[in-house]
N, C-alpha and C positions, 0 to 999 in steps of 0.2 A: 743522356751520356759521358761519361768523363773520358777527357781522351787519353792516352798511355803521355807520361812525363817525356821530350827526348832525350836520350840518351846523352850523359857528358860530352864524351864525342861530337854529337851535334849540334849539342849546346857552345863548346869553345869554336867547330868550325864556323861555326852561323856569327859569330862572336866576330873573329875574325873577316869574315866577311864584309860584315855590315863595319868593322873600320875601315879595312879598306876602301869601301866605297862609299865611303864620309870623307875619308879623307882625299880622294882621289877629289869631289866635288870641289872639296877647298881647294885644293891647287888649283882643280880648272878652274875658280871665280878668280882665285889671287894671278894666276897668270892671264885669263883674259882681263884685267881690270889693269895689271901693269902693259899689259902686250895692246891693249887698247889705244890708254890712251899714246905712247910710245907711235900707235899707225894713226891715230890721229890728226897728231903733230906731223909724221911723216906727212898724210895724205893733204896735210892744210899750207906747208912747206910746199909741194909741189903747184895748190893752185893759188897758193898766193901769189908763188915764181909764175906758173903764166900769165896772172894778171898782168904781173907789171911791167914784162916783155913784151905782153900783148901792147899797154898804156904806151910801153915806150918805143914800139915799130910804129905807131899810129900818132905820138910826138915827134921823135925826132928823127926819125929817118924819109929819108929824100925820095920826094911823092912823086916820083918818078918810078922809084923801087917800092911805093910798101905797096900797091897793090901783088906785086912776085914775092912781098915775103908772106902777105898775108894765106894765098891760092898755097903756097910751100908749108904751111903752120895747115890749111886744112887737109893735107894731103896727107904728109905727115904725120901727125899728131892727133886730124880730127879735130882740130879747134875752130871755129866762127868766131867773130862778131858780130853782130846785129844791134842796130840802133833799141833803143831803151825806149819805148811806145807806152803813152800815162794809160791806153787800153788793153796795155799785156796780161794773159788770163796767166796768171804763176799759179801753181799746184807746189806745194811744200812738202819737204821726208817727211814720212812715217817718225814717230816719236822713237829713236834709240837712240842706246848711249853712244855710239861709235858716234853719227851721225851730228849729234847735238852736239859733243864735244869740236870734234871738226870745224863745224857753222861758228863757236864761241873762236877757237885759236884764228881763222880766218878773218873773221873779225875785228878782235884783239889786232891784226896787224895791218888790213885795208880800214879800215875803221868802223866805226858802230851802223852806218848808213847801210853797211852791205849786205845784199842779200844772197845768200843762197838756197837754190828752190832745184827742184828737181824735173819739174816741166815747165817749160812759158809757151801761148798757145796749143796744149794740146803733145807740142815733142818731147819725148824722156832724153833725160840728159842729167847733165849738171851745171847749172847757169849761175853766172854770179854777177853779179851788175857795178862798173864803173862807173868812174865820171871824169871826162876832159874838160877843162874849163866849167861851162853850165848845161854839156852834154850829156844823156844817158848813155852808154851802152851794155850792152848785154854778149862775155863770153859766154858761149856753148863749147862741152866739154862732150864729145862723142861718147868716149872711153870715160864711165865712171869710175873710179878709181875708190867709190864707198862700198860698191857690191862688190867685198870679198868675195873671191872663191875659193873656197876650202880643198873641190877635191873630194873623191872619194879614198882616198887613198889613208885618211884616216880612221875610216872606217877599218880597214884590215887591224892599224895596227891599235887601235881599241880594243877590237877582239884579241886580239893576240895578247896586250897586256893583260885583258882579264881574263885571260883562261890561264897565262902564266901564274896571277894572282890566286885564282882559288885549287892550283898544282901548291904552289908555295904555303898555301892557307890549309890544305888536306894534310902537307907533309908535316910542319909544324902542329898542326894537332893530333896530329900518329903521334907526334916525339914527345911531346908534353902529356899525352894520356896513357903514356905505353906504358910506363909503370905503376899509374894506377887500375887499368884493365887487368894487369900481373894479378896485383893485389884481388879486383874485383873476382876472379878466374878460381885463385886461391879461399878465397874465402866461402866463396861455392863449394868448392871443392872439399872444405874443412863443415860447414855446414852438412852436406852430404852422407859423412861419416869417413872420409879417406883423409888421408892425411898427404897436404900438398909438399911437389919440393921446394926446397928452402930458396926465399924470394932473395935475388940478388942486394947485394946491402953496396949498392954503389947510387952514384948521380948526385943529385942535389940534397944539402943538410936536410930535407923535412924528410923526404922519400927514403933517405938512409935509416933516420928512426923510426918513422912505421913502418920498414922490413925488418930491421933490427929484433922491432918490437914486434911483429907478429910472427917470426920464427923464431923470439924466445917462446911465445905462447904458445904455437904451434907444439914446442918441442917440449913444456910444460904438460899438456893436456894429452899429449901421446906418453909420457910415461904415468902421468896419471892414471890413466884408459888400464896402462900396461901393470901396473898396481893393486888398482881392483880387480882386475881379473885372478892376478894373482891369488889376494884377497877371497873372492869368491870360490877360486878351486878347492883354496885350503879350506872353506868351509862347508863345498860340495865335499870334500872327503871326509870330512868329521862327521859333517849329518846322515851321509850315507851309509859309513859304517855300521851305527846304531840302528839305521831303520833298517838296514838288512837284519841286523841281528832280529828286532822287533817283529818283520816278519818269519824270519824259520824259528821263534819260539811261539809266535800264534798258530804256526800250520804244526809243531808238535804237542802242542800241550792240547788237553782233550777238553773246548770249548765250545760253546751251544752254537751253533751253523750260522745265527743272528750275529752273535755276539763278532764269530771268525770276520763272516763281513763285512762288518761294520769296522773292525780294526784295519781291516786290508784294505779299505777303500781313502779309511784318513789316512794310512801307510803309501798309498799309491800316489793320493793327492799332495802327500808332504814332498811325496820321491818329483813329482811334474814341476810342483813353487821351484825348486832347486834348479830342476833343470830349465825353469824359463828363465830364472836367474841369470845363470852361465851364459845362454842365449843371448840376454842382452848387450851382456858384458860383454862377449867377447869381443874384440878389434876386427876390422873390416881388413880381410885376407889378403896377405904382402902380394899374390898371386897374381898373375895379366888374366884379366878373364876369360872365361873358355864360351864356346856356343853350346848352348842349352836348348835342348828339344823343349820345349814349355807343352806342348801338344799332347808328350807320354807323360811329363810330369804332373801335370794337372789329372792326367786318365788316371793315374798309378795311387794320387790323392783321393781320387773318389772313390776307389776299391777300397782304399785301405781304411778309409775312417766311415764313408757312410756308408758301408756293409755291413756295419756291426751295429746301426741304430734299429730300433726297432718303430715298428707304426710310421714308416718313414715314406712319403711321395719325392720322390729325386726325379730330378730331370735332368738330361746335358745336349747342351748343343756347344763342342770341342770342334773347333776348325783344324783338319790335320796339314803337322808340317809346319809350326810356326815356331821362329827358331828367335831366341835373346840372346844378347853377349851378358855375361856375365857367372853367377857361381850357384851352379846347381844346390848344394845343402843349404841355403840360402833362403832361395825362393822355392822350397819345400817346404820350408820351414814355415813360412810366412802364409803359403795358400793349407796345410796341417791348419796353422790358428785357422786359418779365417772358415775352412772348413767342421773343427773342434769347435767354436764360438757357435758356426749354425745348429750344427747338433746339437748344444747344450741351449740354447735359448730359441732355436726358432721354431718353435711348436706350434701352432697354432692356436690358441683362445678359445675359440668357436668349437673345433673337435678335438683337442689334442693333437693332432698326427704331425710330424716332421714332414714339410713343405720345403723341400730346397732346388734350387735350381742354379747348378752351374753350368757359365758361359765362358767359352774364348773365340776372341774375333781379333781379326789385325787386318790393318791398311798400310799403305806403303811405310807408315813411318812408326805406328804404332799398335806393341800388342795388350788387350784387353783383358783382363780374369775374373768375372763376375761372378759373386756368391751373394744370392740372393735367397733369406727366407721368409716367415709369417710369424712371426712372434713378436712379442710385444713392440720391438724396436727401442730407438733410441733418440731424445727428444733432440729439436735441433739445436740446441744453447746446449745441447751437454753433448756435440759433436768433437770440438775441441778439444776437452776439457779430456773425455775419455781417450783421447791419442798419446795421453802423458802418461811417463812410467808410473805406476801405482797408480791410478786413477781407473775405479768399478766407474758402470752405468749403476740406473736405479734397481731395485730390489727385484723390478719386477724384474728386469732383464740378466742383472749380475746374481741374482741368488747369495748362497753363501762361498758356494766356491771360488777359486782365481785369485792370480795375484795382481790381477792388475797390468800385466806385462803384451798378454797377446796379442795387442791392438798397435799396442808400443813398437813391437818389435817388428811389426807386420809395415809400419810406416818409415822405421829406419830401412828394410829390408829395400823398401822402394826405390827412396834415398840415394841408398849406396847405389845402386844400379841405374842412378839417372831419371829415374820415374815417379810418377806420383801416387799417393793413397788417399781415397773419398769413401765418406759413408754417408751413405743419401738413403731416404725414405725409399720405401718399398709399398704402393699404397695399394690396397686400400689399411693395412698396416701392413708392420717387418720391416725391416733392413736389406740393406741393399748394398756391401761395399766391393769396393772396384780398385784395384791394380793396374796401373797405365804402365809401361815398361816400353822403352823405345826397341827397335825392329831391327834384327842384326844386320847389318852392310853385308850385301851380299859381292863374294870376293872375284 
């Protein structure tokens, strides 16, 4: 299963978070490198000072006061001087950059033969060797300055800094993506057949250029739609006048009944095609959507359209009190087109009967209208094609009538209402047409 691609907001947010994390890690490494070297030098100076002071106390102090001085070092600083024996068991410090650099600085000041170890004869601490004449000694420091106690305060500061960085990342991401989000919403509304409000022509130069071009495109498309509606209205008026005259002449002239019925059928078909042209070209309503009782609308359409068909087997499952927000006239037109298609092309090829099942169901989010028949159906590879304007199905389903606009009108009405329209096979044969609309929000 292919995972959905993350939105631009999440891509930008994750990119900023990754950048912050990488920058923080690099800054921490640089800080540790600089701080580590500085701290190593500081500790080395402290250790060298302790060793030199201790050596001076042993070499230059009055012998009568030497013992008192060493006891004072033990009491005040935890420092002791121990003779160094060849049998001493020493334990080196674990390999750590801070310890290694400190030992290097100590050895550079006290001599390359100086040892700095972590334990002597099992006693932990910091032990530094030095010599007076030919005698060797250990300076033992109980408090180990190489064990840096960072405490727990850094954890709270790290969490606070991380949360602050995340808040800033969210704010920056929203600020950067807000114009693109507005453009995406406007494009989605335009694709659904609605005219979005003009986008603000402000901000960075690139955003201004894109919004200005998009506003111009919306204006041009709106003008084109109005011009098309006026053109088709004029054509409708010019065509329907002679069609009405032809119908009147057919009725008053003495023509055979078969001829009269054929001519009347042709005139009605031409009038229906003109009406579908107007329905498809009609722009979206500028009025706000209203609450529509979809249950009553579907029931009325079934009564009006299916009742006229002969040799019909109809079943209905209409859930009561299903309401949607939209335009009743457009929704009725869409349902009428589905039922008309079902009565025209839905006869079972085995028994010649018209089997139509109409269903209206809803859940917490959507209302679904389904019209299923047992006709020849539409091949799966033709579904996308027949939803395009002026496209018709194969000969088994389309016959010689229709303008190729019925399903395109249904698809456009569903999109204008924020819903969807789909065609699926109705096994073992036939077509299942489904309109899914957002349910009306309860006040």
